[in-house]
Kinemage of the C-alpha trace (Angstrom):
@kinemage 1
@onewidth
@group {chain A} dominant
@subgroup {mainchain}
@vectorlist {calphas} color= white
{ca met a 1} P 2.480 22.870 -75.470
{ca asp a 2} L 4.098 25.493 -73.265
{ca thr a 3} L 1.201 27.926 -72.912
{ca leu a 4} L -2.563 28.175 -73.100
{ca his a 5} L -2.311 31.570 -74.817
{ca gly a 6} L -5.202 31.994 -77.251
{ca lys a 7} L -6.852 28.713 -76.231
{ca thr a 8} L -10.570 28.793 -75.416
{ca leu a 9} L -11.802 27.083 -72.247
{ca phe a 10} L -15.499 26.451 -71.601
{ca ile a 11} L -15.894 26.000 -67.828
{ca thr a 12} L -19.191 25.021 -66.197
{ca gly a 13} L -19.907 26.305 -62.703
{ca gly a 14} L -16.858 28.538 -62.842
{ca ser a 15} L -18.062 31.546 -60.875
{ca arg a 16} L -16.277 30.396 -57.707
{ca gly a 17} L -14.193 27.649 -56.138
{ca ile a 18} L -12.189 25.171 -58.201
{ca gly a 19} L -13.750 26.252 -61.494
{ca leu a 20} L -12.731 29.865 -60.942
{ca ala a 21} L -9.243 28.827 -59.800
{ca ile a 22} L -8.740 26.912 -63.066
{ca ala a 23} L -10.072 29.886 -65.020
{ca leu a 24} L -7.639 32.296 -63.349
{ca lys a 25} L -4.614 30.051 -63.909
{ca ala a 26} L -5.487 29.705 -67.597
{ca ala a 27} L -6.210 33.437 -67.846
{ca ser a 28} L -2.732 34.225 -66.511
{ca glu a 29} L -1.390 32.531 -69.663
{ca gly a 30} L -3.652 34.577 -71.939
{ca ala a 31} L -6.477 32.106 -72.493
{ca asn a 32} L -10.065 32.872 -73.457
{ca ile a 33} L -12.413 31.773 -70.684
{ca val a 34} L -16.143 31.115 -70.904
{ca ile a 35} L -17.789 31.076 -67.487
{ca ala a 36} L -20.986 29.070 -67.967
{ca ala a 37} L -22.741 29.196 -64.610
{ca lys a 38} L -26.054 30.105 -63.016
{ca thr a 39} L -25.082 32.816 -60.540
{ca thr a 40} L -25.838 36.283 -61.864
{ca glu a 41} L -26.818 37.922 -58.560
{ca pro a 42} L -24.625 37.898 -55.425
{ca asn a 43} L -25.564 35.357 -52.758
{ca pro a 44} L -24.423 36.043 -49.180
{ca lys a 45} L -23.780 32.321 -48.633
{ca leu a 46} L -21.998 31.702 -51.940
{ca pro a 47} L -19.891 34.685 -53.016
{ca gly a 48} L -19.126 35.218 -56.691
{ca thr a 49} L -21.144 35.697 -59.869
{ca ile a 50} L -20.325 35.094 -63.531
{ca tyr a 51} L -19.618 38.832 -63.789
{ca ser a 52} L -17.266 39.053 -60.818
{ca ala a 53} L -15.480 35.962 -62.172
{ca ala a 54} L -15.153 37.626 -65.587
{ca ala a 55} L -13.641 40.737 -63.996
{ca glu a 56} L -11.065 38.594 -62.156
{ca ile a 57} L -10.244 36.666 -65.345
{ca glu a 58} L -9.608 39.860 -67.309
{ca ala a 59} L -7.520 41.289 -64.469
{ca ala a 60} L -5.435 38.087 -64.581
{ca gly a 61} L -4.710 38.567 -68.286
{ca gly a 62} L -7.387 36.515 -70.026
{ca asn a 63} L -10.408 37.265 -72.167
{ca ala a 64} L -13.707 36.490 -70.430
{ca leu a 65} L -17.169 35.649 -71.695
{ca pro a 66} L -19.664 35.346 -68.801
{ca leu a 67} L -22.756 33.368 -69.809
{ca ala a 68} L -25.750 32.619 -67.588
{ca val a 69} L -26.259 28.889 -68.129
{ca asp a 70} L -28.248 26.270 -66.239
{ca ile a 71} L -26.760 23.029 -67.568
{ca arg a 72} L -30.070 21.276 -66.910
{ca asp a 73} L -31.462 23.300 -69.833
{ca asp a 74} L -30.435 21.939 -73.247
{ca ala a 75} L -31.348 25.139 -75.094
{ca gln a 76} L -29.194 27.242 -72.749
{ca ile a 77} L -26.251 24.893 -73.301
{ca gln a 78} L -26.579 25.079 -77.087
{ca ala a 79} L -26.917 28.873 -77.037
{ca ala a 80} L -23.825 29.216 -74.831
{ca val a 81} L -21.749 26.972 -77.090
{ca gln a 82} L -22.830 28.899 -80.172
{ca gln a 83} L -22.017 32.218 -78.510
{ca thr a 84} L -18.602 30.872 -77.488
{ca val a 85} L -17.789 29.825 -81.048
{ca ala a 86} L -19.061 33.140 -82.442
{ca thr a 87} L -16.898 35.073 -79.960
{ca phe a 88} L -13.670 33.064 -79.892
{ca gly a 89} L -13.849 30.943 -83.053
{ca gly a 90} L -13.921 27.522 -81.411
{ca ile a 91} L -13.479 25.508 -78.207
{ca asp a 92} L -10.193 23.888 -77.179
{ca ile a 93} L -10.903 22.701 -73.640
{ca leu a 94} L -14.071 21.800 -71.743
{ca val a 95} L -14.027 21.677 -67.955
{ca asn a 96} L -17.071 19.891 -66.520
{ca asn a 97} L -16.839 21.401 -63.064
{ca ala a 98} L -20.498 22.156 -62.209
{ca ser a 99} L -21.778 19.848 -59.509
{ca ala a 100} L -24.541 19.487 -56.938
{ca ile a 101} L -23.911 17.761 -53.616
{ca ser a 102} L -25.928 16.294 -50.761
{ca leu a 103} L -24.157 13.881 -48.443
{ca ser a 104} L -27.413 12.334 -47.257
{ca gly a 105} L -28.648 8.795 -46.805
{ca thr a 106} L -31.480 7.195 -48.760
{ca leu a 107} L -34.236 8.141 -46.317
{ca asp a 108} L -32.944 11.698 -45.966
{ca thr a 109} L -32.591 12.551 -49.662
{ca pro a 110} L -35.689 14.264 -51.095
{ca leu a 111} L -36.321 13.150 -54.663
{ca lys a 112} L -36.069 16.761 -55.755
{ca arg a 113} L -32.474 16.763 -54.491
{ca phe a 114} L -31.814 13.368 -56.102
{ca asp a 115} L -33.027 14.746 -59.418
{ca leu a 116} L -30.919 17.892 -59.080
{ca met a 117} L -27.723 15.886 -58.549
{ca gln a 118} L -28.454 13.567 -61.464
{ca gln a 119} L -29.421 16.436 -63.758
{ca val a 120} L -26.394 18.603 -62.940
{ca asn a 121} L -23.661 16.022 -62.350
{ca ala a 122} L -24.336 13.099 -64.674
{ca arg a 123} L -26.744 14.443 -67.279
{ca gly a 124} L -25.232 17.935 -67.300
{ca thr a 125} L -21.746 16.570 -67.902
{ca phe a 126} L -23.016 14.401 -70.762
{ca ala a 127} L -25.066 17.211 -72.305
{ca val a 128} L -22.332 19.864 -72.218
{ca ser a 129} L -19.753 17.403 -73.547
{ca gln a 130} L -22.096 16.432 -76.373
{ca ala a 131} L -22.648 20.084 -77.307
{ca cys a 132} L -18.939 20.982 -77.241
{ca leu a 133} L -17.564 17.871 -78.964
{ca pro a 134} L -18.191 18.969 -82.574
{ca tyr a 135} L -15.902 21.955 -81.917
{ca leu a 136} L -13.393 20.084 -79.776
{ca leu a 137} L -12.957 17.626 -82.648
{ca gln a 138} L -11.731 20.537 -84.773
{ca ala a 139} L -9.229 21.810 -82.175
{ca ala a 140} L -5.470 21.213 -82.242
{ca asn a 141} L -5.061 19.660 -78.769
{ca pro a 142} L -8.592 19.192 -77.381
{ca his a 143} L -9.314 18.186 -73.814
{ca ile a 144} L -12.398 17.392 -71.748
{ca leu a 145} L -11.776 17.327 -68.003
{ca met a 146} L -14.341 16.114 -65.472
{ca leu a 147} L -13.963 17.111 -61.833
{ca ser a 148} L -14.974 13.647 -60.691
{ca pro a 149} L -13.499 10.761 -58.672
{ca pro a 150} L -11.887 7.493 -59.700
{ca leu a 151} L -14.436 4.700 -59.973
{ca ala a 152} L -14.310 2.209 -57.106
{ca met a 153} L -17.287 -0.110 -56.719
{ca his a 154} L -16.904 -0.494 -52.975
{ca pro a 155} L -20.069 -0.430 -50.832
{ca lys a 156} L -18.527 2.039 -48.373
{ca trp a 157} L -18.647 4.800 -50.994
{ca phe a 158} L -22.365 4.210 -51.515
{ca lys a 159} L -23.822 3.436 -48.106
{ca asp a 160} L -23.827 6.934 -46.573
{ca his a 161} L -24.712 9.062 -49.619
{ca leu a 162} L -26.002 6.768 -52.354
{ca ala a 163} L -27.620 9.483 -54.480
{ca tyr a 164} L -24.530 11.701 -54.549
{ca thr a 165} L -22.215 8.804 -55.344
{ca met a 166} L -24.457 7.668 -58.205
{ca ala a 167} L -24.469 11.182 -59.661
{ca lys a 168} L -20.741 11.790 -59.218
{ca tyr a 169} L -19.820 8.376 -60.572
{ca gly a 170} L -22.047 9.229 -63.536
{ca met a 171} L -19.529 11.942 -64.413
{ca ser a 172} L -16.686 9.444 -64.110
{ca met a 173} L -18.508 6.942 -66.312
{ca cys a 174} L -18.624 9.663 -68.986
{ca val a 175} L -14.815 9.701 -68.789
{ca leu a 176} L -14.632 5.939 -69.181
{ca gly a 177} L -16.912 5.880 -72.222
{ca met a 178} L -15.984 9.092 -74.025
{ca ala a 179} L -12.235 8.532 -73.650
{ca glu a 180} L -12.573 5.281 -75.574
{ca glu a 181} L -15.147 6.597 -78.051
{ca phe a 182} L -12.976 9.596 -78.994
{ca arg a 183} L -9.549 8.028 -78.443
{ca gly a 184} L -6.931 9.628 -80.666
{ca arg a 185} L -9.154 12.640 -81.284
{ca val a 186} L -10.132 14.232 -77.938
{ca ala a 187} L -8.579 13.625 -74.534
{ca val a 188} L -11.161 12.854 -71.849
{ca asn a 189} L -9.870 12.640 -68.294
{ca ala a 190} L -10.998 13.041 -64.681
{ca leu a 191} L -9.259 15.043 -61.966
{ca trp a 192} L -9.914 14.682 -58.254
{ca pro a 193} L -8.152 16.183 -55.223
{ca arg a 194} L -6.171 13.943 -52.893
{ca thr a 195} L -7.330 16.054 -49.948
{ca val a 196} L -10.472 18.040 -49.245
{ca ile a 197} L -10.447 21.462 -50.915
{ca leu a 198} L -11.743 24.530 -49.100
{ca thr a 199} L -14.520 26.124 -51.149
{ca ala a 200} L -17.650 28.081 -50.281
{ca ala a 201} L -19.765 25.063 -51.225
{ca met a 202} L -17.761 22.832 -48.885
{ca gln a 203} L -18.199 25.314 -46.036
{ca met a 204} L -21.964 25.122 -46.524
{ca leu a 205} L -21.860 21.449 -45.510
{ca gly a 206} L -21.389 22.523 -41.909
{ca asp a 207} L -18.845 21.448 -39.332
{ca thr a 208} L -17.933 18.121 -40.939
{ca val a 209} L -14.808 19.605 -42.461
{ca gln a 210} L -12.677 22.204 -40.691
{ca pro a 211} L -10.812 24.686 -42.939
{ca ala a 212} L -7.488 23.735 -41.370
{ca met a 213} L -7.926 20.189 -42.765
{ca cys a 214} L -8.105 21.497 -46.342
{ca arg a 215} L -6.007 22.664 -49.227
{ca lys a 216} L -6.730 25.662 -51.450
{ca pro a 217} L -8.328 25.275 -54.906
{ca asp a 218} L -5.002 26.339 -56.479
{ca ile a 219} L -3.623 22.804 -56.260
{ca val a 220} L -6.416 21.434 -58.444
{ca ala a 221} L -6.051 24.360 -60.841
{ca asp a 222} L -2.308 23.824 -61.242
{ca ala a 223} L -2.899 20.126 -61.916
{ca ala a 224} L -5.607 20.910 -64.475
{ca ile a 225} L -3.326 23.277 -66.389
{ca ala a 226} L -0.604 20.604 -66.448
{ca ile a 227} L -3.102 18.111 -67.914
{ca phe a 228} L -4.216 20.536 -70.634
{ca lys a 229} L -0.616 20.817 -71.820
{ca arg a 230} L -0.298 17.073 -72.362
{ca ala a 231} L -0.862 15.578 -75.808
{ca ala a 232} L -4.564 14.902 -76.171
{ca tyr a 233} L -3.990 11.947 -78.465
{ca thr a 234} L -2.029 9.910 -75.958
{ca his a 235} L -3.074 11.163 -72.497
{ca thr a 236} L -6.708 10.097 -72.201
{ca gly a 237} L -8.950 7.890 -70.077
{ca asn a 238} L -7.093 8.703 -66.859
{ca phe a 239} L -8.478 9.278 -63.377
{ca tyr a 240} L -5.882 11.736 -62.184
{ca leu a 241} L -5.248 12.895 -58.611
{ca asp a 242} L -3.961 16.461 -58.259
{ca glu a 243} L -0.916 15.473 -56.193
{ca asp a 244} L 0.161 12.802 -58.678
{ca val a 245} L -0.097 15.134 -61.671
{ca leu a 246} L 1.992 17.794 -59.961
{ca thr a 247} L 4.553 15.253 -58.723
{ca gln a 248} L 4.985 14.112 -62.319
{ca ala a 249} L 5.476 17.778 -63.256
{ca gly a 250} L 8.327 18.058 -60.737
{ca val a 251} L 6.541 19.585 -57.733
{ca thr a 252} L 7.985 18.288 -54.474
{ca asp a 253} L 6.667 20.764 -51.898
{ca phe a 254} L 2.896 21.028 -51.400
{ca thr a 255} L 2.880 23.020 -48.172
{ca his a 256} L 1.912 26.317 -49.817
{ca tyr a 257} L -1.346 24.740 -50.983
{ca ala a 258} L -2.479 24.037 -47.415
{ca val a 259} L -4.883 26.369 -45.643
{ca asn a 260} L -2.904 25.644 -42.468
{ca pro a 261} L 0.499 24.046 -43.205
{ca asp a 262} L 0.791 22.916 -39.570
{ca his a 263} L -2.459 20.925 -39.558
{ca ala a 264} L -3.066 17.355 -40.745
{ca leu a 265} L -4.996 17.144 -44.014
{ca met a 266} L -8.209 15.207 -44.598
{ca thr a 267} L -8.253 12.716 -47.469
{ca asp a 268} L -11.039 13.489 -49.915
{ca leu a 269} L -14.157 11.419 -50.433
{ca phe a 270} L -13.853 8.288 -52.619
{ca leu a 271} L -10.153 7.861 -51.816
{ca glu a 272} L -8.413 5.479 -49.425
{ca glu a 273} L -6.459 7.046 -46.572
{ca thr a 274} L -2.748 7.279 -47.265
């Protein structure tokens, strides 16, 4: 497949960051984009709403459907899926991008925060996938993509932020199971950045990560688009890294993705240093 023209993408949490970057890349090829996210009113700490995202998508050449959706709410998910199908006639690609994060230890993680991460990351991914699958199964080259890390059962990935790792790995376990369950019918893959990506959510974590250590969301978006163009019936069950996908697509120079090309990059969480 050479283009995403006319394809319908359902993207959770796509009002900013990586989700919005994927939406804009797909929109530039003439795709239909559903932004299923919670933000309807501007937040000074987290810029971007579903409406501002929709305006950007249409300016980029796509068709946008902004839907206020809390993926912890089953009824809201079902309503959004039905509205998507009524508007665009089906769903070709699901991007499970919505995520909640707290890099806190066991004693410093309120149970309310634990529940939020489980409900958004693991349960939300399962619930949205379940709701979209009946329509994906009817699509010509259907893909589900989780923005989640490769599974590595090493204690070091659990000891400092157990609750977050459990929730994020829950998304990756959905890849492992659904890829096999729907093999030959729907591609189910994960995508994770090799280096830390600069987003508004990442900046809210404080001084742990300096912008100069990061890449822009565009690198993940370009990798996602490359994955969507692969044959769903043979490319499934993979835990892709953005760099590897783009290298396979012939990209040799990654400097333009860096926030500061002259600064060393930080390897992302859940990955070994290279």
